[in-house]
N, CA and C atoms as an extended XYZ file, in Angstrom:
492
Properties=species:S:1:pos:R:3:atomname:S:1:resname:S:1:resid:I:1 pbc="F F F"
N        14.051       44.890      -68.549 N   UNK     1
C        14.790       43.901      -67.795 CA  UNK     1
C        15.285       44.490      -66.494 C   UNK     1
N        15.435       45.778      -66.458 N   UNK     2
C        15.896       46.431      -65.245 CA  UNK     2
C        14.892       46.319      -64.125 C   UNK     2
N        13.600       46.286      -64.452 N   UNK     3
C        12.564       46.197      -63.426 CA  UNK     3
C        12.580       44.841      -62.768 C   UNK     3
N        12.906       43.821      -63.498 N   UNK     4
C        12.949       42.481      -62.937 CA  UNK     4
C        14.068       42.358      -61.936 C   UNK     4
N        15.141       43.024      -62.124 N   UNK     5
C        16.261       42.951      -61.187 CA  UNK     5
C        15.976       43.703      -59.902 C   UNK     5
N        15.183       44.708      -59.960 N   UNK     6
C        14.929       45.490      -58.751 CA  UNK     6
C        13.995       44.769      -57.797 C   UNK     6
N        13.185       43.837      -58.269 N   UNK     7
C        12.260       43.118      -57.393 CA  UNK     7
C        12.878       41.883      -56.761 C   UNK     7
N        14.048       41.515      -57.126 N   UNK     8
C        14.692       40.319      -56.581 CA  UNK     8
C        15.293       40.635      -55.218 C   UNK     8
N        15.173       39.698      -54.281 N   UNK     9
C        15.769       39.933      -52.955 CA  UNK     9
C        17.291       39.940      -53.035 C   UNK     9
N        17.865       40.671      -52.151 N   UNK    10
C        19.315       40.777      -52.113 CA  UNK    10
C        19.832       39.787      -51.088 C   UNK    10
N        20.732       38.908      -51.466 N   UNK    11
C        21.357       37.960      -50.546 CA  UNK    11
C        22.642       38.583      -50.074 C   UNK    11
N        22.753       38.676      -48.755 N   UNK    12
C        23.935       39.317      -48.199 CA  UNK    12
C        24.966       38.264      -47.835 C   UNK    12
N        26.189       38.676      -47.811 N   UNK    13
C        27.281       37.768      -47.481 CA  UNK    13
C        27.328       37.524      -45.979 C   UNK    13
N        27.985       36.474      -45.539 N   UNK    14
C        28.086       36.181      -44.108 CA  UNK    14
C        28.816       37.272      -43.337 C   UNK    14
N        29.627       38.053      -44.003 N   UNK    15
C        30.365       39.107      -43.301 CA  UNK    15
C        29.497       40.316      -43.026 C   UNK    15
N        28.374       40.415      -43.625 N   UNK    16
C        27.520       41.572      -43.479 CA  UNK    16
C        26.934       41.612      -42.077 C   UNK    16
N        26.798       42.785      -41.494 N   UNK    17
C        26.262       42.945      -40.143 CA  UNK    17
C        24.788       42.595      -40.098 C   UNK    17
N        24.045       42.809      -41.179 N   UNK    18
C        22.617       42.522      -41.212 CA  UNK    18
C        22.328       41.030      -41.346 C   UNK    18
N        23.288       40.246      -41.767 N   UNK    19
C        23.075       38.821      -41.993 CA  UNK    19
C        23.514       37.978      -40.813 C   UNK    19
N        23.789       38.574      -39.695 N   UNK    20
C        24.292       37.833      -38.518 CA  UNK    20
C        23.376       36.666      -38.156 C   UNK    20
N        22.073       36.896      -38.106 N   UNK    21
C        21.139       35.834      -37.741 CA  UNK    21
C        21.010       34.767      -38.799 C   UNK    21
N        21.136       35.116      -40.057 N   UNK    22
C        20.981       34.150      -41.134 CA  UNK    22
C        22.155       33.182      -41.218 C   UNK    22
N        23.345       33.704      -41.071 N   UNK    23
C        24.543       32.903      -41.300 CA  UNK    23
C        25.290       32.578      -40.012 C   UNK    23
N        24.700       32.793      -38.899 N   UNK    24
C        25.375       32.587      -37.615 CA  UNK    24
C        25.710       31.104      -37.420 C   UNK    24
N        26.861       30.853      -36.829 N   UNK    25
C        27.240       29.462      -36.534 CA  UNK    25
C        26.293       28.846      -35.510 C   UNK    25
N        25.863       29.650      -34.542 N   UNK    26
C        24.969       29.144      -33.504 CA  UNK    26
C        23.660       28.630      -34.105 C   UNK    26
N        23.108       29.374      -35.059 N   UNK    27
C        21.826       28.968      -35.627 CA  UNK    27
C        21.973       27.745      -36.518 C   UNK    27
N        23.132       27.515      -37.089 N   UNK    28
C        23.318       26.374      -37.982 CA  UNK    28
C        23.369       25.060      -37.216 C   UNK    28
N        23.869       25.092      -35.988 N   UNK    29
C        24.038       23.847      -35.215 CA  UNK    29
C        23.088       23.752      -34.032 C   UNK    29
N        22.200       24.648      -33.846 N   UNK    30
C        21.277       24.650      -32.717 CA  UNK    30
C        20.201       23.595      -32.955 C   UNK    30
N        19.926       22.774      -31.896 N   UNK    31
C        18.886       21.761      -31.986 CA  UNK    31
C        17.564       22.358      -31.543 C   UNK    31
N        16.493       21.873      -32.063 N   UNK    32
C        15.192       22.367      -31.604 CA  UNK    32
C        14.956       21.923      -30.158 C   UNK    32
N        14.169       22.663      -29.389 N   UNK    33
C        13.875       22.336      -27.993 CA  UNK    33
C        13.083       21.033      -27.924 C   UNK    33
N        13.275       20.264      -26.834 N   UNK    34
C        12.553       19.011      -26.642 CA  UNK    34
C        13.510       17.841      -26.528 C   UNK    34
N        12.926       16.653      -26.360 N   UNK    35
C        13.716       15.442      -26.196 CA  UNK    35
C        13.556       14.556      -27.423 C   UNK    35
N        14.594       13.807      -27.704 N   UNK    36
C        14.507       12.851      -28.804 CA  UNK    36
C        13.893       11.565      -28.296 C   UNK    36
N        13.458       10.756      -29.203 N   UNK    37
C        12.877        9.467      -28.835 CA  UNK    37
C        13.903        8.599      -28.109 C   UNK    37
N        15.132        8.648      -28.525 N   UNK    38
C        16.188        7.862      -27.884 CA  UNK    38
C        16.383        8.291      -26.430 C   UNK    38
N        16.388        9.596      -26.182 N   UNK    39
C        16.546       10.079      -24.805 CA  UNK    39
C        15.380        9.620      -23.932 C   UNK    39
N        14.178        9.682      -24.459 N   UNK    40
C        13.019        9.225      -23.695 CA  UNK    40
C        13.086        7.734      -23.409 C   UNK    40
N        13.548        6.950      -24.375 N   UNK    41
C        13.672        5.504      -24.159 CA  UNK    41
C        14.713        5.186      -23.094 C   UNK    41
N        15.825        5.912      -23.088 N   UNK    42
C        16.864        5.692      -22.075 CA  UNK    42
C        16.313        5.996      -20.689 C   UNK    42
N        15.578        7.087      -20.554 N   UNK    43
C        14.988        7.435      -19.264 CA  UNK    43
C        13.991        6.365      -18.827 C   UNK    43
N        13.173        5.871      -19.751 N   UNK    44
C        12.202        4.831      -19.417 CA  UNK    44
C        12.893        3.546      -18.955 C   UNK    44
N        13.990        3.181      -19.582 N   UNK    45
C        14.741        1.986      -19.183 CA  UNK    45
C        15.308        2.175      -17.785 C   UNK    45
N        15.847        3.334      -17.488 N   UNK    46
C        16.407        3.599      -16.155 CA  UNK    46
C        15.305        3.529      -15.099 C   UNK    46
N        14.163        4.122      -15.370 N   UNK    47
C        13.049        4.071      -14.410 CA  UNK    47
C        12.580        2.630      -14.226 C   UNK    47
N        12.520        1.873      -15.300 N   UNK    48
C        12.132        0.467      -15.192 CA  UNK    48
C        13.094       -0.349      -14.350 C   UNK    48
N        14.387       -0.113      -14.519 N   UNK    49
C        15.381       -0.830      -13.715 CA  UNK    49
C        15.260       -0.470      -12.239 C   UNK    49
N        15.096        0.807      -11.951 N   UNK    50
C        14.930        1.226      -10.558 CA  UNK    50
C        13.679        0.615       -9.943 C   UNK    50
N        12.593        0.606      -10.686 N   UNK    51
C        11.355        0.006      -10.177 CA  UNK    51
C        11.534       -1.494       -9.949 C   UNK    51
N        12.289       -2.137      -10.808 N   UNK    52
C        12.539       -3.570      -10.650 CA  UNK    52
C        13.332       -3.905       -9.401 C   UNK    52
N        14.199       -3.001       -8.981 N   UNK    53
C        14.974       -3.236       -7.764 CA  UNK    53
C        14.221       -2.810       -6.513 C   UNK    53
N        13.470       -1.737       -6.586 N   UNK    54
C        12.834       -1.170       -5.403 CA  UNK    54
C        11.503       -1.841       -5.086 C   UNK    54
N        10.691       -2.129       -6.086 N   UNK    55
C         9.342       -2.651       -5.860 CA  UNK    55
C         9.315       -3.944       -5.029 C   UNK    55
N        10.127       -4.963       -5.326 N   UNK    56
C        10.058       -6.178       -4.501 CA  UNK    56
C        10.402       -5.925       -3.036 C   UNK    56
N        11.359       -5.067       -2.799 N   UNK    57
C        11.710       -4.763       -1.408 CA  UNK    57
C        10.580       -4.020       -0.720 C   UNK    57
N         9.957       -3.096       -1.428 N   UNK    58
C         8.853       -2.332       -0.852 CA  UNK    58
C         7.687       -3.250       -0.521 C   UNK    58
N         7.287       -4.105       -1.452 N   UNK    59
C         6.125       -4.952       -1.227 CA  UNK    59
C         6.385       -6.020       -0.175 C   UNK    59
N         7.617       -6.464       -0.011 N   UNK    60
C         7.892       -7.410        1.071 CA  UNK    60
C         7.758       -6.718        2.424 C   UNK    60
N         8.090       -5.436        2.480 N   UNK    61
C         7.923       -4.689        3.729 CA  UNK    61
C         6.443       -4.485        4.047 C   UNK    61
N         5.623       -4.290        3.023 N   UNK    62
C         4.187       -4.142        3.236 CA  UNK    62
C         3.626       -5.429        3.831 C   UNK    62
N         4.041       -6.574        3.312 N   UNK    63
C         3.575       -7.856        3.844 CA  UNK    63
C         3.987       -8.052        5.291 C   UNK    63
N         5.220       -7.686        5.614 N   UNK    64
C         5.689       -7.810        6.997 CA  UNK    64
C         4.903       -6.896        7.924 C   UNK    64
N         4.582       -5.706        7.464 N   UNK    65
C         3.842       -4.779        8.320 CA  UNK    65
C         2.410       -5.265        8.534 C   UNK    65
N         1.812       -5.928        7.546 N   UNK    66
C         0.476       -6.482        7.734 CA  UNK    66
C         0.496       -7.605        8.767 C   UNK    66
N         1.522       -8.430        8.764 N   UNK    67
C         1.640       -9.498        9.762 CA  UNK    67
C         1.789       -8.885       11.153 C   UNK    67
N         2.618       -7.846       11.276 N   UNK    68
C         2.789       -7.188       12.582 CA  UNK    68
C         1.490       -6.548       13.052 C   UNK    68
N         0.740       -5.947       12.132 N   UNK    69
C        -0.537       -5.337       12.500 CA  UNK    69
C        -1.525       -6.399       12.968 C   UNK    69
N        -1.547       -7.548       12.308 N   UNK    70
C        -2.444       -8.635       12.720 CA  UNK    70
C        -2.081       -9.138       14.111 C   UNK    70
N        -0.782       -9.270       14.391 N   UNK    71
C        -0.358       -9.707       15.730 CA  UNK    71
C        -0.773       -8.697       16.788 C   UNK    71
N        -0.654       -7.417       16.487 N   UNK    72
C        -1.040       -6.379       17.448 CA  UNK    72
C        -2.551       -6.396       17.677 C   UNK    72
N        -3.335       -6.595       16.621 N   UNK    73
C        -4.786       -6.654       16.771 CA  UNK    73
C        -5.214       -7.886       17.560 C   UNK    73
N        -4.580       -9.023       17.306 N   UNK    74
C        -4.897      -10.234       18.067 CA  UNK    74
C        -4.599      -10.006       19.545 C   UNK    74
N        -3.485       -9.363       19.836 N   UNK    75
C        -3.132       -9.077       21.231 CA  UNK    75
C        -4.162       -8.151       21.885 C   UNK    75
N        -4.595       -7.105       21.177 N   UNK    76
C        -5.580       -6.180       21.727 CA  UNK    76
C        -6.924       -6.862       21.943 C   UNK    76
N        -7.346       -7.684       20.992 N   UNK    77
C        -8.602       -8.410       21.144 CA  UNK    77
C        -8.516       -9.435       22.280 C   UNK    77
N        -7.353      -10.065       22.427 N   UNK    78
C        -7.133      -11.017       23.520 CA  UNK    78
C        -7.325      -10.319       24.872 C   UNK    78
N        -6.789       -9.121       25.018 N   UNK    79
C        -6.934       -8.369       26.274 CA  UNK    79
C        -8.381       -7.972       26.516 C   UNK    79
N        -9.098       -7.612       25.468 N   UNK    80
C       -10.512       -7.271       25.623 CA  UNK    80
C       -11.324       -8.492       26.048 C   UNK    80
N       -11.004       -9.652       25.499 N   UNK    81
C       -11.701      -10.889       25.893 CA  UNK    81
C       -11.405      -11.213       27.354 C   UNK    81
N       -10.162      -11.026       27.766 N   UNK    82
C        -9.810      -11.271       29.178 CA  UNK    82
C       -10.549      -10.307       30.103 C   UNK    82
N       -10.745       -9.065       29.682 N   UNK    83
C       -11.512       -8.102       30.490 CA  UNK    83
C       -12.973       -8.538       30.571 C   UNK    83
N       -13.509       -9.034       29.459 N   UNK    84
C       -14.860       -9.590       29.455 CA  UNK    84
C       -14.949      -10.728       30.473 C   UNK    84
N       -13.951      -11.607       30.480 N   UNK    85
C       -13.953      -12.746       31.409 CA  UNK    85
C       -13.923      -12.283       32.861 C   UNK    85
N       -13.158      -11.245       33.151 N   UNK    86
C       -13.095      -10.734       34.525 CA  UNK    86
C       -14.442      -10.171       34.983 C   UNK    86
N       -15.142       -9.503       34.080 N   UNK    87
C       -16.422       -8.892       34.456 CA  UNK    87
C       -17.562       -9.904       34.509 C   UNK    87
N       -17.624      -10.809       33.569 N   UNK    88
C       -18.778      -11.708       33.425 CA  UNK    88
C       -18.526      -13.076       34.058 C   UNK    88
N       -17.282      -13.372       34.390 N   UNK    89
C       -16.880      -14.646       34.989 CA  UNK    89
C       -16.981      -15.812       34.018 C   UNK    89
N       -16.935      -15.535       32.750 N   UNK    90
C       -16.885      -16.569       31.724 CA  UNK    90
C       -16.376      -15.932       30.433 C   UNK    90
N       -15.997      -16.780       29.487 N   UNK    91
C       -15.598      -16.305       28.163 CA  UNK    91
C       -16.828      -16.183       27.269 C   UNK    91
N       -16.775      -15.356       26.250 N   UNK    92
C       -17.870      -15.382       25.277 CA  UNK    92
C       -17.913      -16.763       24.610 C   UNK    92
N       -19.090      -17.237       24.321 N   UNK    93
C       -19.196      -18.512       23.625 CA  UNK    93
C       -18.781      -18.314       22.167 C   UNK    93
N       -18.532      -19.421       21.489 N   UNK    94
C       -18.193      -19.338       20.063 CA  UNK    94
C       -19.343      -18.696       19.289 C   UNK    94
N       -20.588      -19.001       19.685 N   UNK    95
C       -21.747      -18.427       19.004 CA  UNK    95
C       -21.832      -16.919       19.231 C   UNK    95
N       -21.540      -16.453       20.464 N   UNK    96
C       -21.553      -15.010       20.738 CA  UNK    96
C       -20.414      -14.324       19.999 C   UNK    96
N       -19.297      -15.018       19.952 N   UNK    97
C       -18.145      -14.518       19.230 CA  UNK    97
C       -17.618      -13.196       19.748 C   UNK    97
N       -16.886      -12.503       18.907 N   UNK    98
C       -16.266      -11.238       19.294 CA  UNK    98
C       -17.283      -10.108       19.391 C   UNK    98
N       -18.482      -10.315       18.881 N   UNK    99
C       -19.528       -9.294       18.990 CA  UNK    99
C       -19.880       -9.037       20.449 C   UNK    99
N       -19.652      -10.026       21.332 N   UNK   100
C       -19.953       -9.865       22.757 CA  UNK   100
C       -19.058       -8.814       23.404 C   UNK   100
N       -18.013       -8.399       22.722 N   UNK   101
C       -17.143       -7.351       23.275 CA  UNK   101
C       -17.766       -5.960       23.127 C   UNK   101
N       -18.708       -5.803       22.205 N   UNK   102
C       -19.341       -4.500       21.978 CA  UNK   102
C       -20.826       -4.474       22.333 C   UNK   102
N       -21.483       -5.626       22.271 N   UNK   103
C       -22.918       -5.712       22.547 CA  UNK   103
C       -23.117       -6.721       23.671 C   UNK   103
N       -23.860       -6.321       24.675 N   UNK   104
C       -24.077       -7.190       25.830 CA  UNK   104
C       -24.842       -8.445       25.437 C   UNK   104
N       -24.320       -9.609       25.804 N   UNK   105
C       -25.096      -10.834       25.595 CA  UNK   105
C       -26.352      -10.787       26.460 C   UNK   105
N       -27.366      -11.494       26.032 N   UNK   106
C       -28.621      -11.465       26.801 CA  UNK   106
C       -28.413      -12.072       28.185 C   UNK   106
N       -29.107      -11.495       29.160 N   UNK   107
C       -29.084      -11.949       30.561 CA  UNK   107
C       -27.684      -11.921       31.168 C   UNK   107
N       -26.927      -10.882       30.928 N   UNK   108
C       -25.600      -10.708       31.533 CA  UNK   108
C       -25.562       -9.399       32.317 C   UNK   108
N       -25.957       -9.455       33.587 N   UNK   109
C       -25.997       -8.214       34.382 CA  UNK   109
C       -24.603       -7.649       34.703 C   UNK   109
N       -23.566       -8.473       34.666 N   UNK   110
C       -22.216       -8.014       35.023 CA  UNK   110
C       -21.427       -7.471       33.824 C   UNK   110
N       -22.013       -7.508       32.657 N   UNK   111
C       -21.319       -7.015       31.458 CA  UNK   111
C       -21.063       -5.530       31.633 C   UNK   111
N       -19.817       -5.112       31.515 N   UNK   112
C       -19.436       -3.713       31.739 CA  UNK   112
C       -18.820       -3.094       30.494 C   UNK   112
N       -19.212       -3.602       29.365 N   UNK   113
C       -18.619       -3.129       28.105 CA  UNK   113
C       -19.224       -1.829       27.633 C   UNK   113
N       -18.930       -1.441       26.467 N   UNK   114
C       -18.162       -2.169       25.462 CA  UNK   114
C       -16.672       -2.226       25.802 C   UNK   114
N       -16.049       -3.286       25.380 N   UNK   115
C       -14.637       -3.516       25.694 CA  UNK   115
C       -13.718       -3.044       24.568 C   UNK   115
N       -14.301       -2.600       23.492 N   UNK   116
C       -13.543       -2.024       22.380 CA  UNK   116
C       -14.114       -0.645       22.075 C   UNK   116
N       -13.255        0.294       21.676 N   UNK   117
C       -13.718        1.639       21.342 CA  UNK   117
C       -14.509        1.656       20.041 C   UNK   117
N       -14.169        0.751       19.118 N   UNK   118
C       -14.825        0.666       17.821 CA  UNK   118
C       -15.337       -0.740       17.620 C   UNK   118
N       -15.970       -0.978       16.478 N   UNK   119
C       -16.400       -2.338       16.141 CA  UNK   119
C       -15.179       -3.252       16.035 C   UNK   119
N       -15.437       -4.551       16.120 N   UNK   120
C       -14.359       -5.523       15.985 CA  UNK   120
C       -13.748       -5.360       14.593 C   UNK   120
N       -12.437       -5.120       14.521 N   UNK   121
C       -11.819       -4.897       13.206 CA  UNK   121
C       -11.673       -6.205       12.430 C   UNK   121
N       -11.517       -6.054       11.140 N   UNK   122
C       -11.132       -7.195       10.311 CA  UNK   122
C        -9.618       -7.249       10.303 C   UNK   122
N        -9.064       -8.388        9.937 N   UNK   123
C        -7.607       -8.483        9.885 CA  UNK   123
C        -7.088       -7.596        8.739 C   UNK   123
N        -5.782       -7.365        8.680 N   UNK   124
C        -5.247       -6.454        7.653 CA  UNK   124
C        -5.540       -6.869        6.215 C   UNK   124
N        -5.949       -8.101        5.990 N   UNK   125
C        -6.278       -8.569        4.644 CA  UNK   125
C        -7.777       -8.525        4.381 C   UNK   125
N        -8.547       -8.040        5.338 N   UNK   126
C        -9.987       -7.886        5.148 CA  UNK   126
C       -10.833       -9.070        5.584 C   UNK   126
N       -10.239      -10.060        6.216 N   UNK   127
C       -10.986      -11.237        6.673 CA  UNK   127
C       -11.378      -11.048        8.141 C   UNK   127
N       -12.491      -11.637        8.570 N   UNK   128
C       -12.846      -11.550        9.991 CA  UNK   128
C       -11.923      -12.439       10.835 C   UNK   128
N       -11.694      -12.016       12.068 N   UNK   129
C       -10.921      -12.849       12.994 CA  UNK   129
C       -11.776      -14.043       13.403 C   UNK   129
N       -11.118      -15.151       13.680 N   UNK   130
C       -11.795      -16.389       14.065 CA  UNK   130
C       -11.663      -16.541       15.574 C   UNK   130
N       -12.808      -16.780       16.238 N   UNK   131
C       -12.830      -16.959       17.693 CA  UNK   131
C       -13.464      -18.307       17.995 C   UNK   131
N       -12.767      -19.109       18.785 N   UNK   132
C       -13.272      -20.420       19.196 CA  UNK   132
C       -13.123      -20.571       20.707 C   UNK   132
N       -14.194      -20.966       21.356 N   UNK   133
C       -14.136      -21.240       22.790 CA  UNK   133
C       -14.856      -22.561       23.027 C   UNK   133
N       -14.236      -23.556       23.581 N   UNK   134
C       -12.847      -23.609       24.068 CA  UNK   134
C       -11.859      -23.703       22.905 C   UNK   134
N       -10.635      -23.356       23.230 N   UNK   135
C        -9.590      -23.336       22.216 CA  UNK   135
C        -9.044      -24.711       21.904 C   UNK   135
N        -8.344      -24.817       20.798 N   UNK   136
C        -7.768      -26.085       20.372 CA  UNK   136
C        -6.246      -26.102       20.508 C   UNK   136
N        -5.661      -25.014       20.964 N   UNK   137
C        -4.205      -24.921       21.094 CA  UNK   137
C        -3.797      -24.818       22.566 C   UNK   137
N        -4.394      -25.655       23.410 N   UNK   138
C        -4.126      -25.649       24.851 CA  UNK   138
C        -4.422      -24.291       25.465 C   UNK   138
N        -5.438      -23.616       24.950 N   UNK   139
C        -5.902      -22.332       25.481 CA  UNK   139
C        -7.365      -22.458       25.864 C   UNK   139
N        -7.813      -21.520       26.688 N   UNK   140
C        -9.238      -21.464       26.987 CA  UNK   140
C       -10.019      -21.031       25.751 C   UNK   140
N        -9.389      -20.219       24.904 N   UNK   141
C       -10.018      -19.775       23.668 CA  UNK   141
C        -8.938      -19.550       22.623 C   UNK   141
N        -9.333      -19.669       21.378 N   UNK   142
C        -8.440      -19.383       20.260 CA  UNK   142
C        -8.950      -18.133       19.557 C   UNK   142
N        -8.035      -17.257       19.261 N   UNK   143
C        -8.325      -16.067       18.486 CA  UNK   143
C        -7.277      -16.012       17.400 C   UNK   143
N        -7.722      -15.981       16.131 N   UNK   144
C        -6.726      -16.072       15.062 CA  UNK   144
C        -7.172      -15.386       13.791 C   UNK   144
N        -6.175      -15.089       12.984 N   UNK   145
C        -6.359      -14.667       11.603 CA  UNK   145
C        -5.725      -15.757       10.754 C   UNK   145
N        -6.379      -16.108        9.666 N   UNK   146
C        -5.821      -17.136        8.787 CA  UNK   146
C        -4.774      -16.578        7.833 C   UNK   146
N        -4.414      -15.322        7.968 N   UNK   147
C        -3.364      -14.743        7.136 CA  UNK   147
C        -3.896      -14.229        5.814 C   UNK   147
N        -2.987      -13.967        4.925 N   UNK   148
C        -3.320      -13.342        3.652 CA  UNK   148
C        -4.292      -14.168        2.821 C   UNK   148
N        -4.117      -15.485        2.805 N   UNK   149
C        -4.960      -16.331        1.957 CA  UNK   149
C        -6.329      -16.617        2.570 C   UNK   149
N        -6.519      -16.341        3.861 N   UNK   150
C        -7.801      -16.580        4.505 CA  UNK   150
C        -8.122      -18.048        4.724 C   UNK   150
N        -7.121      -18.928        4.591 N   UNK   151
C        -7.314      -20.369        4.743 CA  UNK   151
C        -6.458      -20.874        5.910 C   UNK   151
N        -6.921      -21.895        6.625 N   UNK   152
C        -6.099      -22.449        7.716 CA  UNK   152
C        -4.762      -22.960        7.196 C   UNK   152
N        -3.736      -22.822        8.024 N   UNK   153
C        -2.394      -23.271        7.657 CA  UNK   153
C        -1.700      -22.254        6.787 C   UNK   153
N        -0.609      -22.679        6.197 N   UNK   154
C         0.130      -21.805        5.291 CA  UNK   154
C         1.460      -21.378        5.884 C   UNK   154
N         2.259      -20.734        5.069 N   UNK   155
C         3.570      -20.251        5.502 CA  UNK   155
C         3.721      -18.796        5.065 C   UNK   155
N         4.682      -18.130        5.659 N   UNK   156
C         4.952      -16.740        5.304 CA  UNK   156
C         3.763      -15.859        5.643 C   UNK   156
N         3.330      -15.046        4.680 N   UNK   157
C         2.193      -14.163        4.894 CA  UNK   157
C         0.884      -14.937        4.978 C   UNK   157
N         0.850      -16.172        4.516 N   UNK   158
C        -0.356      -16.998        4.559 CA  UNK   158
C        -0.474      -17.780        5.855 C   UNK   158
N         0.508      -17.693        6.746 N   UNK   159
C         0.504      -18.447        7.997 CA  UNK   159
C        -0.569      -17.895        8.946 C   UNK   159
N        -1.107      -18.793        9.757 N   UNK   160
C        -2.086      -18.396       10.764 CA  UNK   160
C        -1.396      -17.563       11.841 C   UNK   160
N        -2.094      -16.552       12.324 N   UNK   161
C        -1.592      -15.695       13.399 CA  UNK   161
C        -2.595      -15.813       14.526 C   UNK   161
N        -2.147      -16.284       15.674 N   UNK   162
C        -3.088      -16.511       16.762 CA  UNK   162
C        -2.556      -16.098       18.119 C   UNK   162
N        -3.377      -16.327       19.142 N   UNK   163
C        -3.021      -15.955       20.510 CA  UNK   163
C        -2.317      -17.087       21.257 C   UNK   163
N        -1.851      -18.082       20.571 N   UNK   164
C        -1.172      -19.191       21.241 CA  UNK   164
C         0.324      -19.073       21.126 C   UNK   164
């Protein structure tokens, strides 16, 4: 029976210097590293609330900047058309369209283009600009973007943007 007692592990008391790690108060109440599910859910809710407040303001600013970009492009194209008129003594026809700003129309010896550094851009929503000569808004020509929806008329971001 004595041999059985010698093979048994010895349990030391909490006061023992060797048992410091086993019975330490710090080890008894220490949490494992990482986050709990509740903490992650709280963070997700906070991020969702912030996104809910910030996203609408951000996207409304994007829409406003697209409208401003379309107005600036219409103005630049309007000036290029006026330069075409000064050189050729006429406006491009509706059939020639804005392509006449980069490619000489046939039988035009006074054409001094190209009047744009690059190809005619599309509006900020990806639609082509509309050119009509003669114009319908008491202008010699109409140059317009139909806005975000690409359809005539509309309000807000869908409103027509033109040179009138």
